[in-house]
N, C-alpha and C positions, 0 to 999 in steps of 0.2 A: 782867603787866598792860600794857595798851596805853599807849604813850608819846605825848605830844602834841608836835606841831611846827607851825610856821607858815611860810608862804611869805615869802621875803625882801622881796618887793615891798610887803607889807602893813606892814612894821615900819619905824618912823622910824630914821634914821641916815645919816650921810654916807658910811659905808663898810660893807662886809660885816661887819667886825669889830665896829663899833659896833652894827649891826643885830642881830648875834648876841647881844651883851651885853644889849641891850634885850629881845630875845625871852626870854632866860633870866630877866630881872628881872620879866617879866610872868607867869612861871610855866610857860612852855613848856620842854620837855625838849630841843628841838633846832630847827634852822631848815633849811628846804628852799630851794634856789636856784630862783628864778623870774625870770630875766632874759633879755633879748635884746641882743646875742648872748651865748649861754650860755658859749661858749668863753672869752670875756673874764672873765666872772664866776667860772668854775671856776678859771682861772689866778690870779685875785685871792685866792680862797679858799685855794689851795695856797700862794701866796706869804705870806699873812698867817696861815696855820695856823688857818683858821676851820673848825670841824667842820660837816659838811653831811649832812643825812639822805637827800637825793635831789636830782636835777636834773630839772626839768620842761621837757622839750623845749628850746626856745630855739635851734634850729638853723635853717638856711636850708631852705626848701622842705619837701616832704612825701614820704613813701614812694610815694604815688600821685598826686603833683602833676600837674595837666594839662600842665605844661611839663616835657618830658623832661630838660632841663638842670637844672631844680630838683630832680628826682628824684635825679640824681647828686650835686647839692650836698648834699641831705639825707643821703645815704649817707656822703659824705665827712666832713661835720660830725659825724655820729653816731659814726664811727670815732674821730675825735679826742676826742669827749666820753667815749667808753668808756675811752680811755687816761687822761684826766684823772680820770674817775670812779674808776678803779682806784687812783689815788693818794689820792683823797679817801675811798675806801671808801664810795662813794655810787652807787646805781643811777641809770640814765637812764630816765625815763618817756617812752614813745613811743606814738604813735597812727598809724594809716595816713594820716590827713589830718584837718584841723580846718576846719570851715566850708563843706564841700562834700558833698553827699549826693544819691544817686539817689532819695531819698524826697521830694524837692521838684522843681519844674519843671526841665526839661533844662538850662537855663542855670546851674542851681545845682550841677550835677554835675561830673564830671571829663572828660566827653566819651567815656568808655568804658562798657562794660557793667559791672554789679556783679561778674560773674564775672571779667572781665578785670582789674578793680581788685583783686580778691582775689588773683589770680595774680601781679600785679605786686607787691603787698604781701608775698606769701610769698617771692618772689625776693629782694626787698630784705632781708627779715627773715633769710633764710638767710645772705646775705652778711655782715650785721653780727653775726649770732650767731657765725659762725666767727671774726670779729675779736675779739669779746668773749672767746671762749675763749682766743685767742692772748695777749691783753693782761691778762686777769683782770678785765675789766669786767662789769657786770651790766645787762641790759635788763629793764625792767618794762613790760609791755604793759597799756595802759589801755583800758577800754571807755567810749565816750562816746555820748550819745544819738542817736537816728535823725535828728534835725534838724541834726546837726553832722558825721556821717559815716554810711556805710551798710555798713561792713565789720566793724568791731569795735564792736558796739552794746551787747550784753548781757554780763554777767559770764561767761556760758557761752562767748561768743565769745573773750574775752580768755583764758579758761582753755584753750580748745581750741587757740588759737594758741601759747600758752606750752608746753603739753604737746607739741604737734606739733613744736616746735623741738628737742625731745629733747636738751636741754642744761641742765646745772646753772647756767648763766649767764643763763638766761631765766626770769623769774617774771612774775606778773601782779598787778593791783591792782583795787580797787573804788573808785569815786567816788560818794559818797552823793548828790550832786546829780543825776547822770545816772541812778543806780539808782532814785531816786525816780520818774523818768519811765518807766523800762523794766522794773523788777522788781516783780512782784506783792507779794513779801515780801523786802525788801532784806536783812534779817537772815538769813533762810533761804538766800538766794543766797550770802552770805558764807560760810555754813557748808559749802557745797559745795566750797570752794576748797582746803581742807586746807593742806598746806605749800607750795603754789604761791603763796599769798597773801603778798605781800611789802610791801604799802603800802596806805594808805587815804587818800582825800581827803575832807575835811569841808566842807560848806556846807549851809545850810538850803534849803527848797523854792524860794525866790525868789532864791537866790544871795547872800543876806546871811549874816552869821555865825550859827552854830547857836544856836537859842533864839528866833529871830525869825520862824520859819515854822511849818510843821506836821509836820516830820519827827520820828519817834519815835527819838531818839538812845539812849534807854535800851535799846530793843530791839536796836539795832545793837551797842552795847557789850556787851550780854549775849551776843549771838552771837559776838563776837570772844573774849570771856572763855571761852565754852564750847569754842571750838576751840583754846584755848591760845595765841592770837595774842599776841605780845610785841613786835611791831614798832611803827612810827609811824603815827599818824593825824594828817594835816597839814591845817591850815586853808587852803583854796583858795576864797576868796569875796570879795565886796565887803563893806565895813564900813558900818554905819549911823551912825557918828559918828567922833570923833577916835580914832585908833589907840591912843593912850596910855590912853584910857578903855575902849574897846570890847574890846581884846585881853585885859587882865586879867579883865574880866567874863566873857568867853567861856571862859577857862580854868576859872574857878570853876564856870560852868554845866556844862561838859563833865565835869569831875571828879565833879560831883554826879550825872551820868547813869551813871557806871561802877559795876558791881557792887563791893561791898566786898571787899577782899582777905581771904582766910581768916585767922582769928586764929592767931597763932604758938602752937605747942605748948609747954607748960611743960617 
């Protein structure tokens, strides 16, 4: 059965340990790190023995950053995060870039062609994959919508890149908010991923918590159930009200969308 997690930035608490305790009290099964700089948060989690389901980027720069120095900074930080993630048993979620795309006017892009962007992304991915294999870390490639990047846009893109890495240390994920924009049938898209699917992000159609928009979460959880997915689906959204009220309500809503577990045999 799919397990529920929530990003740490959404949970009240003065420390990661306090946030994690609150997340569990709201009904979540785990907590994802979503901080910048992520390296500091990961070290805090290791120091205080806080379990982590995944780490969401939080590094300097991007793999296809317009600034070549920031490309290198991204790769350097990613390598450190892979080492920390190995200690935490938590994968690192990565994207080629966030907030720049060739699908908008030229000043919104990287200054390179889409083909050159993909080639640069693949070079960086190759380098960090080899490091992941060396240190025992895990990379999780995410697809985000066409208005936020133009390289890893659809689930099929993330799946292609993850398979192309040809490494057990590279997986992929689906983000329901982005999939609602890009996929004709998000549930069907998730069912194509097989055992490459390592993580899922949850948000409703307008980036509020599930249940506030028009996304069919029952369809999505049914697809995950049919594929035998037993990993985490983590809340990555904005909240419509106070976290201590909204988060427990959201857990109850999501559990109600999940297929019932089969009855135990006598």
